[in-house]
C-alpha positions in Angstrom: 224.0 37.0 117.6 226.4 38.6 119.2 229.1 36.9 121.6 228.1 33.5 120.1 230.7 31.8 118.4 230.3 29.7 115.2 231.7 25.9 116.3 234.7 25.2 114.7 234.7 23.1 111.4 235.3 20.0 112.2 237.9 17.5 110.5 236.8 14.5 107.9 238.5 12.5 110.7 236.4 13.7 113.5 233.8 13.8 111.5 233.9 10.1 110.8 234.4 9.4 114.5 231.4 10.9 115.3 229.3 9.2 112.1 230.7 6.2 113.6 229.6 6.6 117.4 226.1 7.8 116.2 225.8 4.3 114.1 226.5 2.7 117.3 224.8 4.4 119.7 221.3 4.2 117.3 221.7 0.9 117.4 221.9 0.7 121.6 218.9 2.4 121.2 217.1 0.4 119.2 218.5 -2.8 121.2 217.1 -1.0 124.4 213.6 -0.6 122.7 213.3 -4.1 122.3 214.0 -5.0 125.0 211.5 -3.0 127.1 208.7 -3.8 124.8 208.9 -7.2 127.2 207.2 -4.8 129.9 203.6 -4.7 130.2 202.0 -1.7 129.5 198.3 -0.3 130.2 197.5 -1.3 126.9 198.9 -4.7 127.1 200.6 -7.6 128.6 203.7 -6.6 126.6 205.9 -8.9 124.0 207.6 -12.1 125.1 210.5 -11.8 127.2 212.0 -14.9 124.9 211.7 -12.7 122.0 212.3 -9.4 123.3 215.5 -10.6 124.2 216.7 -12.2 120.9 216.0 -9.0 119.4 218.2 -6.8 122.1 220.9 -9.0 121.8 220.7 -9.3 117.8 220.8 -5.7 117.9 223.9 -5.2 120.5 225.5 -7.8 118.3 225.1 -5.3 115.7 226.3 -2.6 118.3 229.7 -4.2 118.3 230.0 -4.7 115.3 230.0 -0.9 114.4 232.6 -0.1 117.3 235.7 -0.6 115.5 234.3 2.8 112.9 234.6 5.5 116.0 237.7 4.1 117.6 240.3 6.9 117.7 243.0 7.2 119.9 241.7 11.1 121.9 238.2 9.0 122.4 239.8 5.7 123.5 238.7 6.0 127.1 235.2 6.4 126.0 235.3 3.9 123.2 236.6 1.2 126.0 234.2 1.7 128.1 231.6 1.7 125.8 233.3 -1.8 124.6 233.1 -3.1 128.6 229.5 -2.1 128.8 228.3 -4.0 125.6 230.3 -7.1 126.6 228.9 -6.8 130.3 225.3 -6.2 128.8 225.5 -9.0 126.6 226.8 -11.0 129.6 223.5 -10.3 131.7 221.4 -11.0 128.7 223.0 -14.6 128.6 222.1 -15.1 132.2 218.6 -14.0 131.8 218.2 -16.1 128.7 219.4 -19.0 130.4 217.8 -18.3 134.4 214.1 -17.9 132.2 212.0 -15.4 132.4 210.7 -13.0 135.7 207.9 -13.9 137.7 206.1 -11.1 137.5 205.3 -7.4 136.3 207.8 -5.8 139.4 210.8 -8.1 139.2 210.5 -7.9 135.1 211.1 -4.4 135.6 213.8 -4.7 138.1 215.5 -7.4 136.0 215.6 -4.6 133.1 217.0 -1.9 134.6 219.9 -4.2 135.9 220.3 -5.2 132.5 220.7 -1.9 130.6 222.7 -0.3 133.3 225.7 -0.5 131.7 224.6 0.9 128.6 224.2 4.3 130.3 228.3 4.3 129.4 226.7 5.3 125.6 225.2 8.0 127.6 228.6 9.8 129.2 230.8 8.9 126.0 227.9 10.9 124.3 227.7 13.8 126.8 231.6 13.8 126.5 231.5 14.2 122.5 228.8 17.1 123.0 231.5 18.9 124.9 234.1 18.9 122.2 232.4 20.6 119.8 230.7 17.9 118.2 227.0 19.6 117.6 223.9 19.4 119.8 222.7 16.0 121.2 220.2 13.9 118.8 
């Protein structure tokens, strides 16, 4: 098309950073899906909270293990924010595990929202990666 610029080729180093970031985000998204499965739906009561929380924490630990793959000076602020988000989310998950399951549908939704809130740092980082010509958002 006229007027559209072709995206600049990505260096191998930046490609590696992007691949590392995408791997981490995929695990974070999987963790979120696991814990949200504890919420009741019109089709059923939801997964037991303890079981969902265990899966959530396991995927967060795996996501944490992939963080070094995308640590790079140009993205240090995003990396640090995401690292802190994993730390805070892990702390909140541990508190939930120790305090026990919420006492009802409405309380559970509030607890899940609070639990997942720090992980918004990954969405912010994803948006910044997109602005740096890493291609479309997945």
